[in-house]
Structures are given as C-alpha cells and as structure tokens.
PyMOL CGO cylinders between C-alpha atoms (Angstrom):
from pymol import cmd
from pymol.cgo import CYLINDER

trace = [
    CYLINDER, 20.10, -9.61, 6.26, 18.06, -11.71, 8.68, 0.3, 1, 1, 1, 1, 1, 1,
    CYLINDER, 18.06, -11.71, 8.68, 14.82, -9.74, 8.90, 0.3, 1, 1, 1, 1, 1, 1,
    CYLINDER, 14.82, -9.74, 8.90, 13.69, -11.55, 12.06, 0.3, 1, 1, 1, 1, 1, 1,
    CYLINDER, 13.69, -11.55, 12.06, 16.75, -10.39, 13.99, 0.3, 1, 1, 1, 1, 1, 1,
    CYLINDER, 16.75, -10.39, 13.99, 16.65, -6.74, 12.96, 0.3, 1, 1, 1, 1, 1, 1,
    CYLINDER, 16.65, -6.74, 12.96, 15.97, -5.11, 16.31, 0.3, 1, 1, 1, 1, 1, 1,
    CYLINDER, 15.97, -5.11, 16.31, 16.05, -1.64, 14.75, 0.3, 1, 1, 1, 1, 1, 1,
    CYLINDER, 16.05, -1.64, 14.75, 12.95, -2.34, 12.62, 0.3, 1, 1, 1, 1, 1, 1,
    CYLINDER, 12.95, -2.34, 12.62, 9.45, -2.23, 14.09, 0.3, 1, 1, 1, 1, 1, 1,
    CYLINDER, 9.45, -2.23, 14.09, 6.25, -2.62, 12.08, 0.3, 1, 1, 1, 1, 1, 1,
    CYLINDER, 6.25, -2.62, 12.08, 2.86, -1.87, 13.58, 0.3, 1, 1, 1, 1, 1, 1,
    CYLINDER, 2.86, -1.87, 13.58, -0.67, -1.10, 12.51, 0.3, 1, 1, 1, 1, 1, 1,
    CYLINDER, -0.67, -1.10, 12.51, -1.19, 2.63, 12.17, 0.3, 1, 1, 1, 1, 1, 1,
    CYLINDER, -1.19, 2.63, 12.17, -3.29, 4.53, 14.65, 0.3, 1, 1, 1, 1, 1, 1,
    CYLINDER, -3.29, 4.53, 14.65, -5.16, 7.79, 14.21, 0.3, 1, 1, 1, 1, 1, 1,
    CYLINDER, -5.16, 7.79, 14.21, -2.15, 9.68, 15.59, 0.3, 1, 1, 1, 1, 1, 1,
    CYLINDER, -2.15, 9.68, 15.59, -0.18, 8.46, 12.54, 0.3, 1, 1, 1, 1, 1, 1,
    CYLINDER, -0.18, 8.46, 12.54, -2.43, 10.32, 10.07, 0.3, 1, 1, 1, 1, 1, 1,
    CYLINDER, -2.43, 10.32, 10.07, 0.00, 13.25, 9.51, 0.3, 1, 1, 1, 1, 1, 1,
    CYLINDER, 0.00, 13.25, 9.51, 2.82, 10.75, 8.91, 0.3, 1, 1, 1, 1, 1, 1,
    CYLINDER, 2.82, 10.75, 8.91, 0.67, 8.70, 6.51, 0.3, 1, 1, 1, 1, 1, 1,
    CYLINDER, 0.67, 8.70, 6.51, -0.18, 11.81, 4.51, 0.3, 1, 1, 1, 1, 1, 1,
    CYLINDER, -0.18, 11.81, 4.51, 3.48, 12.79, 4.41, 0.3, 1, 1, 1, 1, 1, 1,
    CYLINDER, 3.48, 12.79, 4.41, 4.47, 9.34, 3.14, 0.3, 1, 1, 1, 1, 1, 1,
    CYLINDER, 4.47, 9.34, 3.14, 1.69, 9.41, 0.52, 0.3, 1, 1, 1, 1, 1, 1,
    CYLINDER, 1.69, 9.41, 0.52, 3.02, 12.74, -0.74, 0.3, 1, 1, 1, 1, 1, 1,
    CYLINDER, 3.02, 12.74, -0.74, 6.60, 11.44, -0.84, 0.3, 1, 1, 1, 1, 1, 1,
    CYLINDER, 6.60, 11.44, -0.84, 5.48, 8.38, -2.82, 0.3, 1, 1, 1, 1, 1, 1,
    CYLINDER, 5.48, 8.38, -2.82, 3.50, 10.55, -5.23, 0.3, 1, 1, 1, 1, 1, 1,
    CYLINDER, 3.50, 10.55, -5.23, 6.52, 12.78, -5.76, 0.3, 1, 1, 1, 1, 1, 1,
    CYLINDER, 6.52, 12.78, -5.76, 8.68, 9.72, -6.50, 0.3, 1, 1, 1, 1, 1, 1,
    CYLINDER, 8.68, 9.72, -6.50, 6.04, 8.46, -8.96, 0.3, 1, 1, 1, 1, 1, 1,
    CYLINDER, 6.04, 8.46, -8.96, 5.84, 11.91, -10.59, 0.3, 1, 1, 1, 1, 1, 1,
    CYLINDER, 5.84, 11.91, -10.59, 2.17, 12.15, -9.57, 0.3, 1, 1, 1, 1, 1, 1,
    CYLINDER, 2.17, 12.15, -9.57, 2.25, 14.73, -6.76, 0.3, 1, 1, 1, 1, 1, 1,
    CYLINDER, 2.25, 14.73, -6.76, -0.17, 16.95, -8.69, 0.3, 1, 1, 1, 1, 1, 1,
    CYLINDER, -0.17, 16.95, -8.69, -2.81, 14.20, -8.30, 0.3, 1, 1, 1, 1, 1, 1,
    CYLINDER, -2.81, 14.20, -8.30, -2.68, 14.11, -4.48, 0.3, 1, 1, 1, 1, 1, 1,
    CYLINDER, -2.68, 14.11, -4.48, -5.75, 15.84, -3.08, 0.3, 1, 1, 1, 1, 1, 1,
    CYLINDER, -5.75, 15.84, -3.08, -6.28, 13.71, 0.04, 0.3, 1, 1, 1, 1, 1, 1,
    CYLINDER, -6.28, 13.71, 0.04, -6.32, 15.54, 3.38, 0.3, 1, 1, 1, 1, 1, 1,
    CYLINDER, -6.32, 15.54, 3.38, -5.70, 14.45, 6.96, 0.3, 1, 1, 1, 1, 1, 1,
    CYLINDER, -5.70, 14.45, 6.96, -9.46, 14.69, 7.49, 0.3, 1, 1, 1, 1, 1, 1,
    CYLINDER, -9.46, 14.69, 7.49, -10.05, 12.30, 4.57, 0.3, 1, 1, 1, 1, 1, 1,
    CYLINDER, -10.05, 12.30, 4.57, -7.54, 9.82, 5.97, 0.3, 1, 1, 1, 1, 1, 1,
    CYLINDER, -7.54, 9.82, 5.97, -8.99, 9.97, 9.49, 0.3, 1, 1, 1, 1, 1, 1,
    CYLINDER, -8.99, 9.97, 9.49, -12.46, 9.27, 8.11, 0.3, 1, 1, 1, 1, 1, 1,
    CYLINDER, -12.46, 9.27, 8.11, -11.47, 6.48, 5.70, 0.3, 1, 1, 1, 1, 1, 1,
    CYLINDER, -11.47, 6.48, 5.70, -8.85, 4.74, 7.84, 0.3, 1, 1, 1, 1, 1, 1,
    CYLINDER, -8.85, 4.74, 7.84, -10.26, 5.21, 11.34, 0.3, 1, 1, 1, 1, 1, 1,
    CYLINDER, -10.26, 5.21, 11.34, -13.90, 6.25, 10.92, 0.3, 1, 1, 1, 1, 1, 1,
    CYLINDER, -13.90, 6.25, 10.92, -17.08, 4.25, 11.39, 0.3, 1, 1, 1, 1, 1, 1,
    CYLINDER, -17.08, 4.25, 11.39, -16.39, 2.33, 8.19, 0.3, 1, 1, 1, 1, 1, 1,
    CYLINDER, -16.39, 2.33, 8.19, -12.72, 1.60, 7.68, 0.3, 1, 1, 1, 1, 1, 1,
    CYLINDER, -12.72, 1.60, 7.68, -11.95, 1.43, 3.97, 0.3, 1, 1, 1, 1, 1, 1,
    CYLINDER, -11.95, 1.43, 3.97, -8.24, 0.69, 4.26, 0.3, 1, 1, 1, 1, 1, 1,
    CYLINDER, -8.24, 0.69, 4.26, -5.52, -0.16, 6.74, 0.3, 1, 1, 1, 1, 1, 1,
    CYLINDER, -5.52, -0.16, 6.74, -1.91, 0.94, 7.08, 0.3, 1, 1, 1, 1, 1, 1,
    CYLINDER, -1.91, 0.94, 7.08, 1.22, -0.68, 8.42, 0.3, 1, 1, 1, 1, 1, 1,
    CYLINDER, 1.22, -0.68, 8.42, 3.92, 1.75, 9.55, 0.3, 1, 1, 1, 1, 1, 1,
    CYLINDER, 3.92, 1.75, 9.55, 7.61, 0.81, 9.58, 0.3, 1, 1, 1, 1, 1, 1,
    CYLINDER, 7.61, 0.81, 9.58, 9.96, 2.54, 11.97, 0.3, 1, 1, 1, 1, 1, 1,
    CYLINDER, 9.96, 2.54, 11.97, 13.69, 2.04, 11.78, 0.3, 1, 1, 1, 1, 1, 1,
    CYLINDER, 13.69, 2.04, 11.78, 15.69, 3.05, 14.84, 0.3, 1, 1, 1, 1, 1, 1,
    CYLINDER, 15.69, 3.05, 14.84, 12.47, 4.78, 16.04, 0.3, 1, 1, 1, 1, 1, 1,
    CYLINDER, 12.47, 4.78, 16.04, 12.31, 6.93, 12.89, 0.3, 1, 1, 1, 1, 1, 1,
    CYLINDER, 12.31, 6.93, 12.89, 9.42, 6.70, 10.39, 0.3, 1, 1, 1, 1, 1, 1,
    CYLINDER, 9.42, 6.70, 10.39, 10.76, 4.68, 7.48, 0.3, 1, 1, 1, 1, 1, 1,
    CYLINDER, 10.76, 4.68, 7.48, 7.83, 3.54, 5.36, 0.3, 1, 1, 1, 1, 1, 1,
    CYLINDER, 7.83, 3.54, 5.36, 4.31, 2.19, 5.05, 0.3, 1, 1, 1, 1, 1, 1,
    CYLINDER, 4.31, 2.19, 5.05, 2.04, -0.29, 3.38, 0.3, 1, 1, 1, 1, 1, 1,
    CYLINDER, 2.04, -0.29, 3.38, -1.55, 0.86, 2.74, 0.3, 1, 1, 1, 1, 1, 1,
    CYLINDER, -1.55, 0.86, 2.74, -3.97, -1.93, 1.82, 0.3, 1, 1, 1, 1, 1, 1,
    CYLINDER, -3.97, -1.93, 1.82, -7.61, -2.98, 1.70, 0.3, 1, 1, 1, 1, 1, 1,
    CYLINDER, -7.61, -2.98, 1.70, -9.70, -6.07, 1.06, 0.3, 1, 1, 1, 1, 1, 1,
    CYLINDER, -9.70, -6.07, 1.06, -11.07, -7.08, -2.30, 0.3, 1, 1, 1, 1, 1, 1,
    CYLINDER, -11.07, -7.08, -2.30, -12.80, -10.29, -3.37, 0.3, 1, 1, 1, 1, 1, 1,
    CYLINDER, -12.80, -10.29, -3.37, -12.01, -12.91, -5.99, 0.3, 1, 1, 1, 1, 1, 1,
    CYLINDER, -12.01, -12.91, -5.99, -15.04, -14.55, -7.55, 0.3, 1, 1, 1, 1, 1, 1,
    CYLINDER, -15.04, -14.55, -7.55, -12.76, -17.14, -9.19, 0.3, 1, 1, 1, 1, 1, 1,
    CYLINDER, -12.76, -17.14, -9.19, -11.08, -18.14, -5.93, 0.3, 1, 1, 1, 1, 1, 1,
    CYLINDER, -11.08, -18.14, -5.93, -14.16, -17.53, -3.78, 0.3, 1, 1, 1, 1, 1, 1,
    CYLINDER, -14.16, -17.53, -3.78, -12.15, -15.80, -1.07, 0.3, 1, 1, 1, 1, 1, 1,
    CYLINDER, -12.15, -15.80, -1.07, -11.28, -12.30, 0.04, 0.3, 1, 1, 1, 1, 1, 1,
    CYLINDER, -11.28, -12.30, 0.04, -7.96, -10.91, -1.03, 0.3, 1, 1, 1, 1, 1, 1,
    CYLINDER, -7.96, -10.91, -1.03, -5.77, -8.01, -0.09, 0.3, 1, 1, 1, 1, 1, 1,
    CYLINDER, -5.77, -8.01, -0.09, -4.95, -5.22, -2.50, 0.3, 1, 1, 1, 1, 1, 1,
    CYLINDER, -4.95, -5.22, -2.50, -1.73, -3.37, -1.69, 0.3, 1, 1, 1, 1, 1, 1,
    CYLINDER, -1.73, -3.37, -1.69, -2.41, 0.20, -2.76, 0.3, 1, 1, 1, 1, 1, 1,
    CYLINDER, -2.41, 0.20, -2.76, 0.89, 1.71, -1.64, 0.3, 1, 1, 1, 1, 1, 1,
    CYLINDER, 0.89, 1.71, -1.64, 4.19, 0.27, -0.47, 0.3, 1, 1, 1, 1, 1, 1,
    CYLINDER, 4.19, 0.27, -0.47, 6.70, 3.01, 0.22, 0.3, 1, 1, 1, 1, 1, 1,
    CYLINDER, 6.70, 3.01, 0.22, 10.06, 3.21, 1.93, 0.3, 1, 1, 1, 1, 1, 1,
    CYLINDER, 10.06, 3.21, 1.93, 11.77, 6.56, 2.39, 0.3, 1, 1, 1, 1, 1, 1,
    CYLINDER, 11.77, 6.56, 2.39, 14.94, 6.77, 0.25, 0.3, 1, 1, 1, 1, 1, 1,
    CYLINDER, 14.94, 6.77, 0.25, 17.30, 7.03, 3.22, 0.3, 1, 1, 1, 1, 1, 1,
    CYLINDER, 17.30, 7.03, 3.22, 15.99, 3.70, 4.57, 0.3, 1, 1, 1, 1, 1, 1,
    CYLINDER, 15.99, 3.70, 4.57, 16.09, 1.66, 1.36, 0.3, 1, 1, 1, 1, 1, 1,
    CYLINDER, 16.09, 1.66, 1.36, 18.32, -1.38, 1.23, 0.3, 1, 1, 1, 1, 1, 1,
    CYLINDER, 18.32, -1.38, 1.23, 17.63, -2.34, 4.85, 0.3, 1, 1, 1, 1, 1, 1,
    CYLINDER, 17.63, -2.34, 4.85, 14.91, -4.91, 4.14, 0.3, 1, 1, 1, 1, 1, 1,
    CYLINDER, 14.91, -4.91, 4.14, 12.08, -2.60, 5.17, 0.3, 1, 1, 1, 1, 1, 1,
    CYLINDER, 12.08, -2.60, 5.17, 10.03, -2.98, 1.99, 0.3, 1, 1, 1, 1, 1, 1,
    CYLINDER, 10.03, -2.98, 1.99, 10.39, -6.75, 2.15, 0.3, 1, 1, 1, 1, 1, 1,
    CYLINDER, 10.39, -6.75, 2.15, 9.45, -6.74, 5.85, 0.3, 1, 1, 1, 1, 1, 1,
    CYLINDER, 9.45, -6.74, 5.85, 6.33, -4.64, 5.17, 0.3, 1, 1, 1, 1, 1, 1,
    CYLINDER, 6.33, -4.64, 5.17, 5.29, -6.96, 2.37, 0.3, 1, 1, 1, 1, 1, 1,
    CYLINDER, 5.29, -6.96, 2.37, 5.96, -10.07, 4.50, 0.3, 1, 1, 1, 1, 1, 1,
    CYLINDER, 5.96, -10.07, 4.50, 3.88, -8.58, 7.34, 0.3, 1, 1, 1, 1, 1, 1,
    CYLINDER, 3.88, -8.58, 7.34, 1.06, -8.01, 4.86, 0.3, 1, 1, 1, 1, 1, 1,
    CYLINDER, 1.06, -8.01, 4.86, 1.38, -11.59, 3.63, 0.3, 1, 1, 1, 1, 1, 1,
    CYLINDER, 1.38, -11.59, 3.63, 1.11, -12.82, 7.23, 0.3, 1, 1, 1, 1, 1, 1,
    CYLINDER, 1.11, -12.82, 7.23, -2.09, -10.77, 7.61, 0.3, 1, 1, 1, 1, 1, 1,
    CYLINDER, -2.09, -10.77, 7.61, -3.46, -12.24, 4.36, 0.3, 1, 1, 1, 1, 1, 1,
    CYLINDER, -3.46, -12.24, 4.36, -2.65, -15.75, 5.55, 0.3, 1, 1, 1, 1, 1, 1,
    CYLINDER, -2.65, -15.75, 5.55, -4.25, -15.18, 8.97, 0.3, 1, 1, 1, 1, 1, 1,
    CYLINDER, -4.25, -15.18, 8.97, -7.38, -13.77, 7.29, 0.3, 1, 1, 1, 1, 1, 1,
    CYLINDER, -7.38, -13.77, 7.29, -7.49, -16.73, 4.87, 0.3, 1, 1, 1, 1, 1, 1,
    CYLINDER, -7.49, -16.73, 4.87, -7.13, -14.54, 1.79, 0.3, 1, 1, 1, 1, 1, 1,
    CYLINDER, -7.13, -14.54, 1.79, -6.77, -16.15, -1.61, 0.3, 1, 1, 1, 1, 1, 1,
    CYLINDER, -6.77, -16.15, -1.61, -4.60, -13.44, -3.14, 0.3, 1, 1, 1, 1, 1, 1,
    CYLINDER, -4.60, -13.44, -3.14, -2.42, -10.44, -2.47, 0.3, 1, 1, 1, 1, 1, 1,
    CYLINDER, -2.42, -10.44, -2.47, -2.29, -8.11, -5.47, 0.3, 1, 1, 1, 1, 1, 1,
    CYLINDER, -2.29, -8.11, -5.47, -0.92, -4.71, -6.41, 0.3, 1, 1, 1, 1, 1, 1,
    CYLINDER, -0.92, -4.71, -6.41, 0.00, -2.58, -9.39, 0.3, 1, 1, 1, 1, 1, 1,
    CYLINDER, 0.00, -2.58, -9.39, 3.35, -1.08, -10.26, 0.3, 1, 1, 1, 1, 1, 1,
    CYLINDER, 3.35, -1.08, -10.26, 4.21, 1.63, -12.76, 0.3, 1, 1, 1, 1, 1, 1,
    CYLINDER, 4.21, 1.63, -12.76, 5.78, 0.18, -15.91, 0.3, 1, 1, 1, 1, 1, 1,
    CYLINDER, 5.78, 0.18, -15.91, 8.85, 2.44, -15.63, 0.3, 1, 1, 1, 1, 1, 1,
    CYLINDER, 8.85, 2.44, -15.63, 9.61, 1.51, -12.00, 0.3, 1, 1, 1, 1, 1, 1,
    CYLINDER, 9.61, 1.51, -12.00, 12.14, -1.22, -12.73, 0.3, 1, 1, 1, 1, 1, 1,
    CYLINDER, 12.14, -1.22, -12.73, 13.56, -1.36, -9.18, 0.3, 1, 1, 1, 1, 1, 1,
    CYLINDER, 13.56, -1.36, -9.18, 10.06, -2.16, -7.85, 0.3, 1, 1, 1, 1, 1, 1,
    CYLINDER, 10.06, -2.16, -7.85, 9.39, -4.66, -10.66, 0.3, 1, 1, 1, 1, 1, 1,
    CYLINDER, 9.39, -4.66, -10.66, 12.69, -6.43, -9.93, 0.3, 1, 1, 1, 1, 1, 1,
    CYLINDER, 12.69, -6.43, -9.93, 11.94, -6.40, -6.18, 0.3, 1, 1, 1, 1, 1, 1,
    CYLINDER, 11.94, -6.40, -6.18, 8.56, -8.06, -6.70, 0.3, 1, 1, 1, 1, 1, 1,
    CYLINDER, 8.56, -8.06, -6.70, 9.89, -10.60, -9.20, 0.3, 1, 1, 1, 1, 1, 1,
    CYLINDER, 9.89, -10.60, -9.20, 12.61, -11.57, -6.72, 0.3, 1, 1, 1, 1, 1, 1,
    CYLINDER, 12.61, -11.57, -6.72, 9.85, -12.42, -4.26, 0.3, 1, 1, 1, 1, 1, 1,
    CYLINDER, 9.85, -12.42, -4.26, 8.27, -14.77, -6.85, 0.3, 1, 1, 1, 1, 1, 1,
    CYLINDER, 8.27, -14.77, -6.85, 5.33, -12.44, -7.52, 0.3, 1, 1, 1, 1, 1, 1,
    CYLINDER, 5.33, -12.44, -7.52, 3.68, -13.07, -10.87, 0.3, 1, 1, 1, 1, 1, 1,
    CYLINDER, 3.68, -13.07, -10.87, 3.37, -10.08, -13.21, 0.3, 1, 1, 1, 1, 1, 1,
    CYLINDER, 3.37, -10.08, -13.21, -0.03, -10.15, -14.89, 0.3, 1, 1, 1, 1, 1, 1,
    CYLINDER, -0.03, -10.15, -14.89, 1.13, -9.12, -18.36, 0.3, 1, 1, 1, 1, 1, 1,
    CYLINDER, 1.13, -9.12, -18.36, -2.24, -9.49, -20.07, 0.3, 1, 1, 1, 1, 1, 1,
    CYLINDER, -2.24, -9.49, -20.07, -4.25, -7.38, -17.60, 0.3, 1, 1, 1, 1, 1, 1,
    CYLINDER, -4.25, -7.38, -17.60, -4.80, -3.62, -17.93, 0.3, 1, 1, 1, 1, 1, 1,
    CYLINDER, -4.80, -3.62, -17.93, -6.09, -1.32, -15.21, 0.3, 1, 1, 1, 1, 1, 1,
    CYLINDER, -6.09, -1.32, -15.21, -9.11, 0.85, -16.02, 0.3, 1, 1, 1, 1, 1, 1,
    CYLINDER, -9.11, 0.85, -16.02, -10.21, 3.79, -13.90, 0.3, 1, 1, 1, 1, 1, 1,
    CYLINDER, -10.21, 3.79, -13.90, -13.13, 6.16, -13.56, 0.3, 1, 1, 1, 1, 1, 1,
    CYLINDER, -13.13, 6.16, -13.56, -12.27, 9.29, -11.57, 0.3, 1, 1, 1, 1, 1, 1,
    CYLINDER, -12.27, 9.29, -11.57, -14.68, 11.28, -9.43, 0.3, 1, 1, 1, 1, 1, 1,
    CYLINDER, -14.68, 11.28, -9.43, -15.68, 13.66, -12.21, 0.3, 1, 1, 1, 1, 1, 1,
    CYLINDER, -15.68, 13.66, -12.21, -16.50, 10.79, -14.58, 0.3, 1, 1, 1, 1, 1, 1,
    CYLINDER, -16.50, 10.79, -14.58, -18.35, 8.88, -11.85, 0.3, 1, 1, 1, 1, 1, 1,
    CYLINDER, -18.35, 8.88, -11.85, -20.52, 11.95, -11.21, 0.3, 1, 1, 1, 1, 1, 1,
    CYLINDER, -20.52, 11.95, -11.21, -21.04, 12.58, -14.91, 0.3, 1, 1, 1, 1, 1, 1,
    CYLINDER, -21.04, 12.58, -14.91, -22.15, 9.02, -15.62, 0.3, 1, 1, 1, 1, 1, 1,
    CYLINDER, -22.15, 9.02, -15.62, -24.30, 8.73, -12.48, 0.3, 1, 1, 1, 1, 1, 1,
    CYLINDER, -24.30, 8.73, -12.48, -26.03, 12.01, -13.21, 0.3, 1, 1, 1, 1, 1, 1,
    CYLINDER, -26.03, 12.01, -13.21, -26.90, 10.84, -16.74, 0.3, 1, 1, 1, 1, 1, 1,
    CYLINDER, -26.90, 10.84, -16.74, -28.51, 7.56, -15.62, 0.3, 1, 1, 1, 1, 1, 1,
]
cmd.load_cgo(trace, "trace")
C-alpha cells in the first residue's frame, strides 16, 4: 500500500476537543494489553497534561474515512550520550477494525518526521514481551530491540513514600 496516496487516512495533532477520544483509545489499548485495571487517568488529567500551561505530552490522531482509527502519544526526553533531545513514544494504538491499512506505520512515520524536524537524536519506545505482532512490526521497520536494557518504575505511592522519608 502506498501510504502517501491513501486519501482515506488523515493524521493530525490532537486538539483539546479530542480529549474524550484520546481517553477512549487509551482505555482500548489498556484492555488489549490486559492492563485496564491500571488506567486511572481522567479527561481532566489529559486536558491539563496535554493542553495546559505546561504540555507534558503530545498526541497524533489518525482518522480513516473520517472515523477515529488510532493515535500516537509521545513526549520529549534527552540523551546525554547523543547530546540531543529525543522522542519517547508512550502509546501507539490502532483500533482492531482499522489494522492492516498502514495506519500504525503512518503514525510512526509522522512521528519520525516530527523527530527529524525537531533535530532529535532518537525515537524510542517499549513493547510488552508477549506482543509479538508489535515486535515484528517494529523489527520490520529496522527498529533495534534493546535486549540488554530493563525498564524500572516507581509509581505514585512509592514516590510519595520515598519523598516523605527524605
């Protein structure tokens, strides 16, 4: 499929009116990843973090034939080794009924264009180890899997606990 000639697909930066859609897509992704019980974000949270005074993340919305089809939610990070900002892709999601139409690839390519325009040194993301379709998709795009790296996380309760004991 020639992605440049797909007139049915439109990708744009999200606006505040897209917040309900973004939340819906986040919930769908979480359900697919078997993590729906971890979703506590609200529309209010998204409005504040995506469109408030300080914007912590950005979202690209894909529409196929004028129907919401998917999203890419990302934010900037920084590489001390490269000495440049990077982009971290937090979520790439395409609704099941729109898969196989090049939408995920188009969202990722749009993000890569943004990274290039912003002179980023890297685009990075994580994928669940059981999600073989996603792993295969990323490998087909020549993405390098960082086998020796492990993700660590402190959640809100642990952050509070540690900070309060300092």
